[in-house]
C-alpha positions in Angstrom: 68.8 18.6 -28.7 71.2 21.5 -28.2 70.1 25.1 -27.5 72.5 28.0 -27.6 71.6 31.6 -26.9 73.7 34.8 -26.6 72.0 38.0 -25.4 73.6 41.5 -24.9 72.7 42.9 -21.5 72.9 46.7 -21.6 72.1 47.6 -18.0 72.7 44.7 -15.5 70.5 44.8 -12.4 73.4 43.7 -10.2 77.1 43.1 -10.2 78.5 40.0 -12.0 82.0 38.6 -12.6 83.2 37.7 -16.1 83.3 33.9 -16.5 86.3 34.2 -18.8 88.7 36.7 -17.3 87.4 36.8 -13.7 87.1 40.6 -13.5 84.0 42.4 -12.4 81.3 43.2 -15.0 80.1 46.8 -14.5 78.1 47.5 -17.6 77.2 46.1 -21.0 78.0 42.4 -21.4 77.0 39.1 -23.0 74.8 36.5 -21.3 75.3 33.0 -22.7 72.9 30.1 -22.2 73.5 26.6 -23.5 71.7 23.4 -23.0 72.5 20.0 -24.4 70.5 17.1 -23.2 70.4 17.3 -19.4 73.4 19.6 -19.1 73.0 23.4 -18.8 75.6 26.1 -18.8 75.2 29.8 -18.1 77.9 32.4 -18.5 78.3 36.2 -18.3 81.3 37.7 -20.1 82.7 41.1 -21.1 82.0 41.9 -24.8 85.7 42.2 -25.3 86.4 38.8 -23.8 83.7 37.3 -26.0 85.4 38.8 -29.1 88.8 37.5 -28.1 87.4 34.0 -27.5 85.5 34.1 -30.9 88.8 35.0 -32.7 90.7 32.2 -30.9 88.0 29.7 -31.6 87.9 30.7 -35.3 91.6 29.9 -35.7 91.5 26.7 -33.7 91.9 23.4 -35.5 89.1 21.8 -33.3 86.6 24.6 -33.9 84.1 22.2 -35.5 84.4 19.6 -32.7 85.5 21.5 -29.6 85.6 19.3 -26.5 87.4 21.7 -24.1 86.3 24.0 -21.4 86.0 27.5 -22.9 87.3 29.1 -19.6 90.4 26.9 -19.6 91.0 27.7 -23.3 90.6 31.5 -22.6 93.1 31.3 -19.7 95.7 29.4 -21.8 95.4 31.8 -24.8 95.5 34.8 -22.5 98.8 33.5 -20.9 100.3 32.9 -24.3 99.3 36.4 -25.6 100.8 38.1 -22.5 104.2 36.3 -23.0 107.0 38.5 -24.4 
């Protein structure tokens, strides 16, 4: 059984790093928890980074059957977006 939860954290108790862009998180952010069978993933990401990733995922041909690492996908899309 798969479990997926996103929660907005308004006032973090300590400093975190964004699991997508790698920059420090200093305020409001998204905490993501996912469990599937025996595998568990936890992430903290900037709200802006989450919105970017949601947009990229929505336009991806594999959105219904994603098999990639979301961090790798974010990195690749960010590189392409920054290219002139």
